[in-house]
C-alpha positions in Angstrom: -49.6 1.0 -6.1 -51.2 0.3 -9.6 -54.8 0.0 -10.3 -54.4 -2.9 -12.8 -51.6 -5.5 -13.6 -51.8 -7.0 -17.0 -50.1 -10.4 -16.5 -48.8 -12.2 -19.5 -47.8 -15.7 -18.8 -44.8 -16.4 -21.3 -43.0 -19.5 -22.7 -40.9 -18.6 -25.9 -43.5 -16.2 -27.3 -41.0 -14.0 -29.3 -43.1 -14.1 -32.4 -46.3 -12.6 -30.7 -45.0 -10.8 -27.5 -44.3 -7.4 -28.9 -47.4 -7.0 -30.9 -49.4 -8.3 -28.1 -47.7 -5.5 -25.8 -48.6 -2.9 -28.2 -52.0 -3.8 -28.5 -52.5 -4.0 -24.6 -50.8 -0.4 -24.3 -53.1 1.0 -27.0 -56.3 -0.2 -25.1 -55.2 0.6 -21.7 -53.8 4.2 -22.6 -57.5 5.2 -23.5 -58.8 4.1 -19.8 -58.6 6.1 -16.7 -56.6 3.2 -15.0 -53.1 3.3 -13.6 -51.5 0.2 -15.1 -48.6 -2.0 -15.4 -47.7 -5.0 -17.8 -46.0 -7.9 -16.0 -44.3 -10.8 -18.1 -44.1 -13.7 -16.1 -41.6 -15.7 -18.0 -41.1 -19.6 -17.4 -37.6 -19.7 -18.4 -38.0 -19.1 -22.1 -34.9 -19.8 -24.2 -35.9 -17.2 -26.9 -35.8 -13.5 -27.2 -39.0 -13.0 -24.8 -37.1 -11.2 -22.1 -35.4 -9.1 -24.7 -38.7 -8.0 -26.0 -39.8 -7.1 -22.4 -36.8 -5.1 -21.8 -37.2 -3.2 -25.1 -40.7 -2.3 -24.4 -40.0 -1.3 -20.9 -42.3 -3.6 -19.1 -41.5 -5.5 -16.0 -40.7 -9.0 -15.9 -40.4 -12.1 -13.4 -39.1 -15.5 -14.3 -40.5 -18.8 -12.8 -38.0 -21.5 -13.3 -40.4 -24.5 -12.2 -42.1 -25.3 -15.5 -45.9 -25.0 -15.4 -48.8 -22.8 -16.3 -49.9 -22.5 -12.7 -46.3 -22.2 -11.4 -46.1 -19.3 -14.0 -49.3 -17.5 -13.0 -49.1 -17.9 -9.5 -45.5 -16.3 -9.4 -46.9 -13.5 -11.4 -49.9 -12.8 -9.2 -47.6 -12.8 -6.1 -45.4 -10.2 -7.8 -48.1 -7.9 -9.3 -48.5 -4.4 -8.0 -51.9 -4.1 -8.9 -55.2 -4.1 -6.9 -56.7 -5.9 -9.9 -54.9 -8.4 -12.0 -55.9 -9.4 -15.6 -54.4 -12.3 -17.3 -54.5 -13.2 -20.9 -52.1 -15.4 -23.3 -49.8 -13.3 -25.3 -50.3 -15.3 -28.5 -52.8 -12.8 -29.7 -55.7 -15.5 -29.4 -57.6 -13.1 -27.3 -59.3 -9.7 -27.9 -57.4 -6.9 -26.0 -60.5 -4.6 -26.4 -62.0 -6.8 -23.7 -59.7 -5.9 -21.1 -61.6 -2.7 -19.8 -65.1 -4.3 -19.9 -63.5 -7.1 -17.4 -62.1 -4.3 -15.0 -65.4 -2.7 -15.0 -67.1 -5.7 -13.4 -64.4 -5.9 -10.6 -65.2 -2.4 -9.9 -68.7 -3.3 -9.5 -68.4 -5.9 -6.8 -67.4 -9.0 -8.7 -64.3 -11.0 -7.4 -63.6 -13.0 -10.6 -64.6 -12.2 -14.1 -63.8 -15.1 -16.7 -64.3 -15.2 -20.5 -66.6 -17.5 -22.2 -65.1 -18.3 -25.5 -68.0 -20.4 -26.5 -70.4 -17.2 -26.1 -68.3 -14.9 -28.4 -66.8 -15.2 -31.9 -64.7 -18.4 -32.0 -62.7 -18.3 -35.1 -62.4 -21.2 -37.5 -59.5 -23.6 -36.4 -58.8 -21.3 -33.2 -59.8 -24.3 -31.1 -58.9 -28.0 -32.1 -62.0 -30.1 -32.0 -60.5 -32.1 -29.2 -59.8 -29.0 -27.1 -63.5 -27.6 -27.8 -65.2 -31.1 -26.8 -62.6 -31.6 -23.9 -63.2 -28.1 -22.4 -67.0 -28.3 -22.9 -67.0 -31.6 -20.9 -64.9 -30.5 -18.0 -66.9 -27.2 -17.8 -70.2 -29.0 -17.7 -69.0 -31.8 -15.3 -67.5 -29.0 -13.0 -70.6 -27.2 -12.9 -72.5 -30.2 -12.2 -70.4 -31.1 -9.2 -69.9 -27.7 -7.5 -73.5 -26.2 -8.5 -71.6 -23.5 -10.6 -72.4 -21.5 -13.6 -69.1 -20.9 -15.6 -69.5 -21.7 -19.2 -65.7 -22.0 -20.0 -63.5 -23.0 -17.1 -60.5 -23.0 -19.2 -60.5 -19.4 -21.0 -57.3 -17.5 -20.5 -58.6 -14.2 -20.3 -59.6 -13.6 -16.9 -59.8 -10.7 -14.3 -59.3 -11.1 -10.5 -59.1 -9.0 -7.3 -55.6 -9.9 -6.0 -56.3 -9.9 -2.4 -59.4 -12.4 -2.9 -57.4 -14.7 -5.1 -54.4 -14.8 -2.8 -56.8 -16.2 0.0 -57.6 -18.9 -2.2 -54.2 -20.8 -1.6 -53.9 -21.9 -5.4 -51.5 -24.8 -5.5 -51.6 -26.6 -9.0 -48.4 -26.3 -11.3 -49.9 -27.1 -14.6 -52.7 -26.2 -17.0 -55.2 -27.4 -14.4 -54.5 -24.0 -12.5 -57.4 -22.5 -14.5 -60.1 -24.9 -13.3 -58.5 -24.8 -9.5 -59.1 -21.0 -9.4 -62.6 -21.1 -10.6 -63.6 -24.1 -8.2 -62.0 -22.7 -5.2 -63.7 -19.3 -5.9 -66.9 -20.8 -5.8 -66.0 -22.9 -2.5 -64.9 -19.6 -1.1 -68.4 -18.0 -2.1 -66.7 -15.1 -4.3 -68.7 -13.6 -6.7 -67.9 -14.7 -10.3 -69.0 -13.2 -13.8 -69.1 -14.8 -17.0 -68.4 -12.4 -20.0 -68.5 -13.4 -23.6 -65.1 -13.1 -25.5 -63.8 -13.5 -28.8 -61.1 -16.2 -29.6 -58.8 -16.2 -32.6 -56.3 -18.5 -34.1 -53.0 -17.9 -32.2 -50.0 -16.3 -34.6 -47.2 -18.4 -33.1 -46.9 -20.9 -36.1 -46.1 -23.6 -33.4 -47.6 -26.3 -31.4 -49.8 -25.4 -28.7 -48.4 -25.9 -24.9 -51.7 -27.6 -24.0 -51.5 -31.4 -24.1 -54.8 -32.6 -24.9 -55.2 -36.0 -22.9 -52.3 -35.2 -20.3 -53.9 -31.9 -19.4 -57.4 -33.1 -19.6 -56.7 -36.1 -17.3 -55.0 -33.5 -14.9 -58.1 -31.1 -15.0 -60.2 -34.2 -14.4 -58.1 -35.4 -11.6 -58.1 -32.0 -10.0 -61.9 -31.5 -10.3 -62.5 -34.7 -8.6 -59.7 -34.2 -6.0 -61.6 -30.9 -4.9 -64.9 -32.4 -4.8 -63.6 -35.4 -2.8 -62.2 -32.9 -0.3 -65.0 -30.8 0.0 -68.1 -33.0 -0.2 -68.8 -36.0 2.3 -71.4 -37.3 -0.1 -69.2 -37.4 -3.1 -66.0 -38.6 -1.2 -67.8 -41.7 0.3 -70.0 -42.3 -2.6 -67.0 -42.4 -5.2 -65.0 -44.6 -2.9 -67.8 -47.0 -2.3 -68.6 -47.1 -6.1 -64.9 -47.5 -7.0 -64.2 -50.1 -4.5 -67.5 -52.1 -5.6 -66.4 -51.9 -9.3 -62.8 -53.1 -8.4 -64.0 -56.2 -6.2 -66.7 -57.1 -8.8 -64.3 -57.0 -11.5 -61.8 -58.9 -10.1 -64.5 -61.5 -9.2 -65.9 -61.4 -12.5 -62.4 -62.0 -14.4 -61.9 -64.8 -12.0 -65.1 -66.5 -13.2 -63.8 -66.8 -16.8 -61.4 -69.6 -15.6 -62.7 -72.6 -17.6 -64.3 -75.1 -15.3 -62.7 -78.1 -16.7 -59.1 -76.7 -15.9 -60.2 -77.0 -12.3 -62.1 -80.2 -12.4 -59.1 -82.7 -11.2 -58.1 -80.4 -8.3 -61.7 -80.1 -7.1 -62.1 -83.8 -7.0 -58.8 -84.0 -5.4 -59.9 -81.4 -2.6 -63.2 -83.0 -1.7 -61.2 -86.3 -1.4 -58.9 -84.4 1.0 -61.8 -83.4 3.1 -63.4 -86.8 3.7 -60.3 -89.1 3.5 -58.5 -87.1 6.1 -61.3 -86.6 8.4 -61.2 -82.8 7.8 -64.8 -82.3 9.1 -65.4 -80.3 12.3 -62.2 -80.4 14.0 -58.4 -80.1 13.6 -57.0 -83.4 12.8 -55.5 -84.0 16.1 -56.9 -85.7 19.2 -55.3 -83.6 21.8 -57.0 -80.5 20.2 -60.6 -82.0 19.9 -62.1 -79.0 22.1 -64.7 -76.3 21.3 -62.2 -73.4 21.4 -60.0 -75.4 18.9 -62.8 -76.5 16.6 -62.4 -76.0 13.0 -65.8 -76.0 11.1 -65.0 -77.2 7.6 -68.6 -77.0 6.2 -68.2 -73.4 4.9 -64.9 -74.1 3.4 -66.4 -77.3 1.4 -69.1 -75.0 0.2 -66.7 -72.2 -1.0 -64.7 -74.9 -3.2 -68.0 -76.3 -4.2 -69.2 -72.8 -5.4 -65.9 -71.9 -6.9 -66.2 -74.9 -9.2 -69.9 -74.5 -10.2 -69.3 -71.2 -11.6 -69.9 -71.3 -15.3 -67.6 -69.5 -17.4 -70.2 -69.3 -20.1 -72.7 -67.5 -17.8 -70.7 -65.7 -15.3 -73.1 -63.0 -14.2 -75.9 -65.7 -13.6 -73.4 -67.9 -11.8 -72.1 -65.1 -9.5 -75.7 -64.1 -8.9 -77.0 -67.7 -7.9 -73.7 -69.0 -6.3 -74.7 -72.6 -6.2 -73.2 -75.7 -4.4 -73.7 -79.3 -3.8 -75.7 -79.6 -0.8 -75.2 -83.4 -0.5 -71.6 -82.7 0.2 -72.3 -81.5 3.8 -73.6 -85.2 4.4 -70.6 -87.1 3.4 -71.6 -87.8 -0.4 -68.6 -89.6 -1.8 -69.2 -90.1 -5.5 -67.5 -86.8 -6.3 -67.6 -87.4 -10.2 -71.2 -88.4 -10.2 -71.9 -85.2 -7.9 -69.9 -82.8 -10.4 -72.1 -84.0 -13.5 -74.3 -81.0 -14.7 -77.5 -82.7 -14.0 -76.8 -83.3 -10.3 -78.6 -81.5 -7.4 -77.6 -78.0 -6.6 -78.9 -75.4 -4.3 -78.2 -71.4 -4.3 -76.0 -69.6 -1.5 -76.9 -66.3 -2.9 -77.5 -64.3 0.0 -73.6 -63.7 0.7 -71.0 -62.1 -1.3 -68.4 -64.9 -2.1 -65.1 -63.0 -2.6 -63.2 -66.0 -1.4 -63.8 -67.5 -4.9 -61.3 -65.2 -6.4 -58.6 -66.9 -4.5 -60.0 -70.4 -4.6 -60.9 -70.8 -8.2 -57.4 -69.1 -9.2 -55.5 -71.5 -7.2 -57.4 -74.7 -8.0 -55.9 -74.1 -11.4 -52.5 -75.3 -10.0 -53.3 -77.4 -6.8 -55.7 -79.0 -4.6 -57.2 -77.5 -1.4 -54.6 -79.1 1.0 -51.7 -77.0 -0.7 -53.8 -74.1 -0.7 -54.2 -74.3 3.1 -50.4 -74.4 3.3 -50.2 -71.2 1.1 -52.7 -69.5 3.4 -51.0 -70.6 6.6 -47.7 -69.3 5.4 -49.3 -65.8 4.1 -51.2 -65.5 7.6 -48.2 -66.2 10.0 -46.1 -63.8 7.7 -48.2 -61.1 7.9 -48.8 -61.7 11.7 -45.1 -61.4 12.3 -44.8 -58.4 10.2 -47.6 -56.8 12.6 -45.8 -58.1 15.8 -42.5 -56.6 14.6 -44.2 -53.3 13.6 -46.1 -52.9 16.8 -43.0 -53.8 18.9 -41.1 -50.9 17.2 -43.9 -48.7 17.6 -45.0 -49.4 21.3 -43.9 -52.2 23.6 -46.8 -52.0 26.0 -49.3 -52.3 22.8 -47.2 -55.2 21.4 -47.0 -57.3 24.7 -50.9 -56.8 25.1 -51.6 -57.8 21.3 -49.4 -60.9 21.6 -51.1 -61.9 24.9 -54.5 -61.4 23.2 -53.7 -63.5 20.1 -52.8 -66.4 22.6 -56.0 -65.8 24.5 -58.3 -66.3 21.4 -56.1 -69.4 20.1 -55.1 -67.4 17.0 -52.7 -70.3 15.7 -56.2 -71.9 14.7 -57.5 -69.3 12.5 -55.3 -69.8 9.2 -56.5 -73.6 9.0 -60.0 -72.6 8.0 -61.0 -70.2 5.3 -64.2 -69.4 6.8 -62.6 -67.0 9.2 -59.0 -66.5 8.1 -60.2 -63.7 5.7 -61.4 -61.4 8.4 -58.3 -61.6 10.5 -56.1 -60.9 7.4 -58.2 -58.0 6.7 -57.9 -56.8 10.1 -54.0 -57.4 9.9 -53.3 -55.7 6.9 -55.8 -52.7 7.9 -53.8 -52.4 11.3 -50.5 -52.4 9.2 -51.9 -49.7 6.9 -53.0 -47.6 9.9 -49.5 -47.7 11.4 -48.0 -46.6 8.2 -50.6 -43.9 7.7 -49.9 -42.7 11.2 -45.9 -42.7 10.6 -46.4 -40.7 7.4 -49.2 -38.5 8.9 -51.8 -39.4 6.4 -55.3 -38.5 7.6 -57.8 -40.4 5.3 -58.7 -42.7 8.2 -62.4 -42.4 7.4 -62.0 -43.9 3.8 -60.0 -46.7 5.2 -62.6 -47.9 7.6 -65.5 -47.4 4.9 -63.3 -49.6 2.8 -62.5 -52.2 5.4 -66.2 -52.6 5.9 -66.8 -53.4 2.2 -64.0 -55.6 2.0 -65.1 -57.6 5.1 -68.5 -58.0 3.7 -67.1 -59.4 0.5 -65.0 -62.0 1.7 -66.4 -63.0 5.3 -69.1 -65.6 6.1 -70.6 -63.5 9.2 -68.1 -65.0 11.5 -66.1 -62.7 13.7 -66.5 -59.7 11.3 -66.2 -57.0 13.7 -62.3 -57.5 14.3 -61.7 -55.9 11.2 -62.9 -52.8 12.7 -62.2 -53.2 16.3 -58.5 -54.4 16.0 -57.3 -51.4 13.7 -59.6 -48.8 15.5 -58.2 -49.6 19.0 -54.6 -49.5 18.0 -55.2 -46.4 16.0 -56.9 -45.1 19.2 -54.5 -46.0 21.6 -51.6 -44.8 19.7 -53.3 -41.3 18.8 -54.1 -41.1 22.7 -50.6 -41.7 23.5 -49.4 -39.0 21.0 -51.9 -36.5 21.5 -53.2 -37.3 25.0 -56.7 -37.1 23.6 -59.1 -38.9 21.3 -62.7 -37.9 21.2 -65.6 -40.4 21.3 -67.0 -38.6 18.2 -64.2 -39.6 16.1 -64.3 -43.2 17.1 -68.0 -43.3 16.6 -67.5 -41.8 13.2 -65.1 -44.6 12.0 -67.5 -47.3 13.3 -70.4 -45.8 11.5 -68.3 -45.7 8.2 -67.1 -49.2 8.7 -70.8 -50.1 9.4 -71.8 -48.2 6.4 -69.5 -50.1 4.0 -70.4 -53.4 5.4 -74.2 -52.9 5.2 -74.1 -51.3 1.8 -72.2 -54.2 0.3 -74.9 -56.5 1.5 -77.4 -54.2 0.2 -76.1 -54.1 -3.0 -76.0 -58.0 -3.0 -79.4 -58.4 -1.8 -80.8 -55.8 -4.3 -79.4 -57.8 -7.2 -80.7 -61.1 -5.9 -84.1 -59.6 -5.6 -83.8 -58.1 -9.1 -83.0 -61.5 -10.4 -85.1 -63.8 -8.1 -87.9 -61.7 -7.9 -89.7 -59.9 -4.7 -90.1 -63.3 -2.9 -86.4 -63.4 -2.2 -86.4 -60.5 0.2 -88.7 -62.7 2.4 -85.7 -65.4 2.1 -83.0 -62.8 3.4 -85.4 -61.5 6.2 -86.0 -65.0 7.4 -82.3 -66.0 7.3 -81.4 -62.9 9.2 -84.0 -63.3 11.8 -82.9 -66.8 12.8 -79.4 -65.2 13.4 -80.5 -62.5 15.6 -83.1 -64.6 18.0 -84.4 -68.0 18.4 -87.9 -67.7 18.9 -88.1 -71.0 21.0 -85.7 -70.0 23.4 -85.4 -67.2 26.3 -83.5 -64.1 24.8 -81.8 -63.3 28.2 -80.9 -66.9 29.0 -79.3 -67.2 25.7 -77.2 -63.9 26.2 -75.9 -65.3 29.7 -75.3 -68.8 28.3 -73.3 -67.1 25.2 -71.3 -65.2 27.8 -70.4 -68.3 29.6 -69.4 -70.3 26.3 -67.1 -67.3 25.2 -65.3 -67.1 28.7 -64.8 -70.9 28.4 -63.1 -70.6 25.1 -60.5 -67.7 26.0 -57.1 -69.0 27.1 -56.0 -69.6 29.9 -59.7 -69.5 31.4 -60.6 -72.7 29.2 -57.9 -74.5 31.3 -59.2 -73.4 34.8 -62.0 -74.9 36.8 -63.8 -71.6 38.2 -62.8 -69.6 34.8 -66.2 -67.5 35.1 -65.5 -66.5 38.8 -62.1 -65.4 37.7 -63.5 -63.4 34.9 -65.9 -61.8 37.0 -63.4 -61.1 39.4 -60.9 -59.5 36.8 -63.8 -57.4 35.6 -64.8 -55.8 39.0 -61.2 -55.2 39.9 -60.8 -53.4 36.5 -64.0 -51.5 37.0 -62.6 -50.5 40.6 -59.5 -49.3 39.5 -61.1 -47.5 36.6 -63.5 -45.6 39.0 -61.0 -44.6 41.7 -57.5 -44.9 40.4 -57.6 -43.4 36.7 -57.4 -39.9 36.3 -59.3 -38.0 33.4 -61.4 -41.1 32.6 -62.9 -39.4 29.8 -59.7 -39.9 27.8 -60.1 -43.5 27.7 -63.7 -43.9 27.3 -63.1 -44.1 23.5 -60.9 -47.1 24.0 -63.7 -48.6 26.3 -66.3 -48.1 23.6 -64.3 -50.0 21.0 -63.9 -52.9 23.4 -67.4 -53.5 23.8 -68.5 -53.5 20.2 -67.9 -57.4 20.3 -70.3 -57.7 23.3 -72.9 -55.7 21.5 -72.3 -58.0 18.5 -73.1 -61.1 20.6 -76.3 -59.5 22.1 -77.7 -58.4 18.9 -76.7 -61.7 17.0 -77.5 -63.8 20.2 -78.9 -67.0 18.1 -76.0 -66.8 15.7 -73.4 -66.4 18.6 -75.0 -69.5 20.5 -74.7 -71.7 17.4 -71.1 -70.8 16.4 -69.5 -69.6 19.6 -66.5 -71.8 18.8 -65.3 -69.2 16.5 -67.4 -66.1 17.0 -65.6 -65.8 20.5 -62.6 -64.6 19.0 -64.3 -61.2 18.0 -63.8 -60.6 21.8 -59.9 -59.8 21.1 -60.2 -55.8 21.3 -61.6 -56.2 24.9 -58.6 -58.6 25.9 -56.4 -56.3 24.2 -57.5 -53.3 26.3 -57.6 -55.4 29.6 -53.9 -56.4 28.9 -53.0 -52.8 28.1 -54.2 -51.9 31.8 -52.6 -54.9 33.5 -49.3 -54.5 31.6 -49.1 -51.0 32.7 -49.9 -51.9 36.2 -47.2 -54.7 36.2 -44.5 -52.5 34.6 -45.4 -49.7 37.2 -45.2 -52.2 40.0 -41.9 -53.6 38.8 -40.3 -50.0 38.6 -41.4 -49.3 42.2 -40.1 -52.6 43.3 -36.7 -52.0 41.9 -36.7 -48.4 43.0 -36.4 -46.7 39.8 -35.9 -43.2 40.2 -36.9 -42.2 36.7 -40.5 -41.3 36.2 -42.5 -44.0 34.3 -43.2 -43.1 30.7 -44.9 -46.2 30.4 -48.2 -45.5 32.0 -49.7 -44.1 28.8 -53.4 -43.9 29.3 -54.1 -44.4 33.0 
């Protein structure tokens, strides 16, 4: 075994290679070290290999192009305990090699040169490379709390065994940054040494591509920080998602108001002349559980129109609407005049504006409803098909649950269609991630919480958490036979964090714009949704429970719906207590199923007032009940027909 391997990455270096080899031998022959030179060639098509043979040095060939591929191959093939790597274009000072090895012997794991602290020959480094390398080095040091002055120096010494443990993977020039960052993460001892840097003698264009390789370095730095820092991971996702959502909303605000004037008039006319106030326009469906409240939809259209393209930021903060429209004000042309009475609805995000204002360019609200109805049922059908192919018990349970919450009503109202669209799309993404073994579920739930806050009007917002999470947990339980409470709570907290921080950003902007008094308005509005001080809190909870039960199909068709519901709950509890083995495995599913119940209790006043649509938040609880009873039914049928095969359908019981 050699003491040192001098590793020379090579791609068509015939003009400088031989002189480089001779200089290295001259330096190393004066030292005590047993050494070898290893040329790691990246499939050169010049005389580089012939020069290596002529000078009797070892070589290995890497067919896959890339600086990282070349060096990784060389490190694997090296015989030395220590490895010194440097470019063979005569840009580095070979006299520095023994000094680098000395620090490895003193206990350092990586010794890297700093070209900015040594002699930097004029024109040795293009200005773009100088600036880019400086910025990337400073950025990396900030993110990883490191102290390396030059992440991209090609002269460095390494302990082979320690470097192999880092599991370096990158293929291109970003390999240089990956090595230093992973050395820091692995707590290796890293030493900086000043080194001289000269203009290379190749008389040809550098292999380094300024912008392409710079971007790859930046991407790698962020990726490694993303993977190794929870704070950075969630902060960058939150900031990027916020920027994207606000950017799209801002661009949408630039649509000229005059372009949507006529369709806005037609839309208001549609709401009033077609009696689209309060209920679906069908006498047979005028029940609470079929009720459609268009008050928020009318506000949304009003706010979409009132955004002023000349003052988009101010308009987005204030989010004005015409209050008189709620009271049947019919003179629309007068109402749309600039000097007419308006009020602010600033406390909510209004992501719906992105779609409404854009579509009002082309058509009125009636046809916009048709578009969303088509989109909703298309996504729902795709989800049904995907669930059917994934797990038949889950498909049956989900299908029956959509019937129970009267899901067919949802696409007829903008106020709560968005949260179900988010839930269904989120579920499809989870199914795809499970299929492809992608594991960034924490990021998905954080983003789902943010998007829900951005588009929803506090309706049944928890379904964008509970539907995807319940389906994910069930499928993981089926596949791995276990899912932890800790994991479920983690995703719940991330969703809640995304949801509440989005609200926090909105309220912070509002407080800055309107002044500190706006925080009192926010507090008062939030308070009345939590509890009605004029009513008994416990009584409201009981009343809410009865109202919700009476909205669920088929309980809404039965005379003694509450009695039946209590009976089903008691039977289920009995089965769970005495019949289900390994109960701890299904506890995460139960935790998810009670989230809407907690929501109903915490927002008791809001639930009491808007029970006719918030009852749909109970869907995960219904899904879990259905899973239980579908399993029981299938097992009963198997026993009845004396099927000899052991049931593989009873997945969680």
